[in-house]
C-alpha positions as CSV (number, residue, x, y, z in Angstrom):
1,M,109.3,44.4,82.6
2,A,108.4,43.7,79.0
3,I,105.8,41.8,77.9
4,V,105.9,42.3,74.3
5,V,109.1,42.0,72.4
6,D,110.2,45.1,70.0
7,K,109.3,44.7,66.7
8,Y,107.5,48.3,65.5
9,R,108.6,50.5,68.5
10,G,110.4,53.2,67.2
11,T,109.6,52.9,63.6
12,Q,107.2,55.1,61.4
13,T,104.5,52.4,61.7
14,Y,104.2,52.6,65.2
15,S,104.2,56.3,65.0
16,L,101.5,56.4,62.3
17,V,99.6,53.8,64.0
18,Y,99.8,55.7,67.5
19,C,98.8,58.8,66.1
20,R,95.5,57.6,64.4
21,L,94.6,55.4,67.5
22,L,95.2,59.0,69.6
23,N,93.3,61.1,67.3
24,A,90.3,58.8,67.1
25,A,90.2,58.8,71.0
26,R,90.5,62.6,70.8
27,K,87.6,62.4,68.4
28,K,86.0,59.6,70.9
29,E,85.8,57.4,68.0
30,S,86.7,54.0,66.9
31,V,89.4,52.3,64.3
32,P,88.7,49.7,62.3
33,Y,91.5,46.8,62.3
34,E,91.3,46.5,58.5
35,E,92.2,50.5,58.4
36,I,95.3,49.7,60.9
37,G,96.3,47.1,58.6
38,Q,96.5,49.5,55.6
39,I,98.5,52.1,57.6
40,M,100.8,49.5,58.6
41,G,101.2,48.6,54.7
42,L,99.7,45.1,55.3
43,E,97.8,43.1,52.7
44,A,94.9,41.3,53.7
45,H,96.3,37.6,54.7
46,L,96.0,35.3,57.2
47,G,99.3,36.9,59.2
48,M,97.9,40.3,59.1
49,A,95.8,40.0,62.6
50,K,99.2,38.6,64.0
51,E,101.1,41.8,63.1
52,I,98.3,44.1,64.2
53,G,98.0,42.2,67.5
54,Q,101.8,42.7,67.6
55,L,101.7,46.5,67.1
56,L,99.1,47.1,69.4
57,G,100.5,45.1,72.1
58,E,103.6,47.1,71.9
59,I,101.7,50.6,72.2
60,N,99.5,49.0,74.8
61,E,102.4,48.1,76.8
62,D,103.9,51.3,76.6
63,E,100.6,53.3,77.6
64,H,100.4,50.8,80.7
65,N,103.7,51.7,81.5
66,N,103.2,55.5,81.5
67,G,100.1,55.1,83.6
68,R,97.3,55.2,81.0
69,P,94.7,52.9,79.9
70,M,94.9,50.8,76.7
71,L,94.7,52.9,73.7
72,S,94.2,50.3,71.5
73,A,90.7,50.2,73.3
74,V,89.5,52.1,70.2
75,A,90.8,49.5,67.7
76,V,87.6,47.6,66.9
77,E,86.6,44.3,64.7
78,P,83.8,45.4,62.1
79,T,81.7,43.1,63.1
80,T,81.3,43.1,66.8
81,R,82.5,47.0,66.9
82,M,84.5,45.5,70.1
83,P,88.0,44.5,70.2
84,G,89.2,41.1,69.5
85,E,90.3,38.6,71.7
86,G,94.0,39.5,71.7
87,F,92.9,43.1,73.7
88,F,91.6,41.0,76.5
89,Q,94.1,38.3,76.5
90,F,97.0,41.0,76.9
91,A,94.5,42.8,79.7
92,K,95.0,39.5,81.3
93,E,98.7,39.8,81.2
94,L,98.8,43.5,82.3
95,S,96.5,42.3,85.2
96,K,93.7,44.8,84.5
97,F,91.2,42.4,83.7
98,D,90.1,38.5,84.9
99,G,86.8,38.3,83.5
100,E,85.4,35.0,81.4
101,T,82.4,36.1,79.9
102,E,81.2,37.7,76.9
103,E,79.5,40.5,79.7
104,D,82.6,40.6,81.6
105,K,84.7,41.7,78.3
106,R,81.8,43.9,77.3
107,E,81.9,45.6,80.6
108,F,85.7,45.8,81.0
109,W,85.9,47.3,77.4
110,R,83.4,49.7,78.1
111,D,85.2,50.8,80.8
112,E,88.9,50.9,79.4
113,I,87.7,53.1,76.3
114,Q,86.0,55.7,78.6
115,R,89.3,56.0,80.2
116,V,91.2,56.2,77.1
117,Y,88.4,59.4,76.1
118,E,88.9,60.8,79.3
119,I,92.7,60.9,78.9
120,W,93.0,62.1,75.9
């Protein structure tokens, strides 16, 4: 069952961002959200986060449906060097995470990004 409505699936934008995330995972690196926005051709504006979240949600859902961890674990905010709140909310929708505290989030993310690094 789809959680995320298709907007970017099957587009060049989806493929470019997916490849960047995959490349970062293979190198055990992270990708700042700002870079993802640039790949998407977005100007810095209030709606940018929503569009990035939409695309990352589609990617995460596809990865989940294929038995893989959330690839967007490598996408991070520049200040915290961790994913944003949308990452954890979506993990809850996928029934992968049920924590509430910042420590719960940090622990889940560390485990998930390790799974991403291991699979790629």
